[in-house]
N, C-alpha and C positions, 0 to 999 in steps of 0.2 A: 723622377716624372710625375707629376700630380694632375689627374684629368687631362692629359694630352700635352701639359705645359711644363718647361724645364722649372725645377724648383730649387735653387741654389741656397744653401743653409750656411750661414757664419755662425760658428757656436764656440763658446768659450767653455774649457775644461778646466779640471782642478789643478792639473800639471801642465805647465808650458804654454798655455793658451792654444789657440786655433792655429792651424796650418796658414802659412800666408796664401793670399788668393793666387789661384792658377795652380797649385801644387795639388796634385793627385786628379786633375781633369782631364788626364789623357793626352796633353799636349794641345789642346784644341784652342787656337790664339783667341777665339771670339768670345770662349767662356773665361779665359784668364782677364782678357780685357774689360769685360762685364764686370768681373768682381773687383777689379782695381779701382773703378768708377765708384764701387759701393763703399770701399773702405779706403779712406784718405791717405793712411801710411801703409800703402802695400809694400809686402815683403816684410813686414814686421809682424810679431804675434800679436793677437789680441789679448787685452788683459784677460786674467784667468777669472772665470766664474767662482761665486762660492760654491757651487755644486754642479753636477750634472744637471742639464735643462731637461724638462721632460719632452718626449718626442712630440711632434704635433699630430694630432689626431687627423684621419684621414678625411673627415668632412671639411676641413678648411681649405681643401684645394678648390674648393667651390668660390670663394670669395671672390676671385677674379670676376668670374662670371655674374655673380650675384651682384656685383656692384656696379655692373656696365650702365645701370638705369642713372648712376650720379653723373656720368659723362654728358648725359642728355639734360638732366635737371638742373645741374650746378655749374660745370665747367665750360661748356661749349654755348656761346652766347646764341648763335643762330637756332640750334636745336633746342636750347630753352624756351626759346621764344614760340616754336612750332608745339612743343610740348604744352605749354601754358595756353596756347590758342586751341588745341585739340581738346584740353579738358574742359576749357571755357564754353565751347561750341557743342561739345557731346558728353563731356564728363566721363568718357570711358576711355580706358588704356588696356589692351589685348596683350595677354602673353599666350603663345599657342606653341606647343611641343609635345612630344611623345609623353608616355605614361612612365618612363624611367625618369622624368624630371620632377616628380611629386616630391622625391627625396634630394633632387639635384637643383636646377636652377630654379624651379618655381619656390623651393624652401628657401634657398640661400639668398634670392631676391627679398623674399619677404623678409628674412631676418635682418639683413642688410637696412632694407628700408625702414623698418621699425627702430632699429637702433640709431640711425643716422637722422632720420626726419620725423619719427613718430607715426609714420603712415606706410601702409603698402604701397610699391611703385606701380601697382596695376589696380584695375578695377574688376577685372575679369580673367579667367584663366580658361584655356581650352584644351582639351587632350584628345590628340589625334591616334588614329590605329597606325599599324605599321604596313610599310609597302611590300608586297609581296609580289613573285612572279606571277604569269599566267596561270599556273596550276597550284596555287595557293601556298608556294613554298617560301619561306624566309630566303631573302638574297644574300649569297656569300661567294666570296671570291672562289673558294674551293669547288662550288657548284658549277660555277662558271655560268650563273643566271643573273648577274648584276648588269643592269641597263645604267650607263652613264648618261646622265641629262643633259651634258654637254654636246653627245653624239646625238640624241634624239633632238636636240635644237638646231645642231647644225643640217641634220637630214630633213626635218618637217617645220621647223620654225618654233620661236619661243612662245608664241600664243597657243600653239597645239598643246604644250607641255602645261601651261597656265590653264586651258580650258580643262584638260583631263584633271588636274589637280584639284578644281574647283566644282566640277562635275559629280565627282566623288562624294559619298557621304562620308565625312571625315571622322565620324564617331566609331566607324568600324574600320577593320584591316582594309587596304585598297590593292586591288590587284592592277600589274601593268605589264604589257606584252605587245608584241608587234600588231597582233590581230586587234587587241584594245585600242592601242593608238591609232590603227587605221580607222576604226569607227568614230574616234574623237576627231580626227582630221576631215571625215566625211561630214560630220554635224558642223564643224568650224567653217567648211567651204560654203554650205548652205547659209549659215550667218553671213560670211563675208560676200557673197553673191547677192543676198539682200541689201547690202551695207551699198554695193556697187550699184544695183537698179535705183535705189533711193537718189545717190549723189548724180547718176547720169541722166535720171528726170528733174534735177533741181539746177542744172547747169545753166538755165536761163532765168532764174528766180532768184529775188532778192526780198527782204522783209516789206520793203516799200510796195511789193506785190501782193502782199498777203490780204486774204478776204477776212472780214471781221466774223467772230464766232457766230452772230446771229444771222450770217449771210451765208455759212456754208450750207450746202445740199444736204437733204436729210441722211442720204447713206453716208456722206463724209462725218457728219456729225456724230452719227450713230458709231460709226467706227472708232472716232477721237474719244468717245465716253468710253467706249470698251478697252480701248488702250490705256486711258489714264486709270482705269480699275486695275488693269494689269501691272502697271507701273506702280501702283500702290502696293500692291502683292509683293512685288521685288523688293520695294524699300523695306517692308517690314520683314520679309526673308533676311535681308542684309542685316537688321537689328537683331535677330535671333541667331545671327551666325550660320543660319541654313544656305549656305553657297550653294549647294547642289540644285536647291530650289531655284534660286537665281538663275543658273544655268538652263534648268528646264524651261523656266517661264521665258526666257530670251529667245532659245530655240523654239518653242511653240510660237512666239509671236512672229518670227522669221518665217518658218515654214508653212504653219496652218493658218494664222490670221492674216498674215499679208500676203505671201506668195500664192498660196492656194484659195483665197478669197478675195479679200480687199483690191490687191493689185489687179487681179484678173477682172474685177468688174471696171476697176479705174482705167485700165488701158485704152480703151476707146477714147474716152476724154482726152488722155494724154498725147496720144498719137493723131488724132483726128481733128478735134477742135483747134482753131488759131491761137496762137502762141498767148495771146492777152485774153483770150475768152474767160468770161467769169467762171464757168464750169471747170476749165483746166486750172485756172488759178486756186479753185476750191481745193481740188486734189492735191495741188503742189504745197497750199497751206498746211494741210495735214500732213503730206509727205515730210516737210521740213521740220514739223513738231515731231514727229516719230522719230527721224533721224537724231535730231538734237538730244531728245530724252533717251533714247535706246543707245546712243554713244555713250552718254554719260553713265547709265546703268551698267553698260558692258566694260566700261574702262578698268575697273579693278581686276577684272578677270583678262580681258583682250587689251592689254595697257598699250602695245604697239599698234595693233589696229586702228583703236581708238585715237592714237595721236595721227595716223595716216588720215582719218577723216577730218580731224580739226586743221591739219595742214591743208 
């Protein structure tokens, strides 16, 4: 086994050639069948080599992972086009893994990329910390402190796990436990409830009803300016890979800026004024812009929630 992958070796020796495929593999049919496909004359000894071949160095077991980018860059048409578009639009390709991959995947990908195409397959490498339990211990089955992501997703939903991963500062070790996930779930519900409020108050609104920006009320225009400044900060945080700041800003917009201030002030116009009153349409215009931009900003984190909003 090399790096978790079976590695069959067909090797010629000075006397008698190699064993026929399947011999010495414990009678496993799939192993014998796989080797027969590799060797046309299955059952015959391979020609003898001039001498014993040197053993493979352990580092070569990383070739399979280090060459995966070639499937995207070269062999798969759809992925190749997506790769080219990403480079043309943003010019960045990110590899994201733990510190053990500095001598593993990061390094093998670099060597294969340089050897095959003369360039690295990535433009940026991020190294995240380890996932620890709530007390700061490494997770091991023997300790019984492993949390299976599938079980958490089944219990709480995929976006809870995604929010936990993005809200944590990946540059250091990250803790996870029931109490931590509960706090994450509480934060997520606040964001989701804000989205629901925005959607509910836009049920009778279309872009044809939108108010021109120079006709917005002073309160609405002031909040829209503040919101745009926050969205610019979110975009800059994404570009710096500071995902925890993105999550913090999205939560702050929903809980402090919207729920506690702007929506509280705007409720009277939403609920009291006539449906087509300019004051009500002014609020709805801002709510539509906020919902649109906020859903886009949150989509890399809350992928499923954002899809619900678009639907």
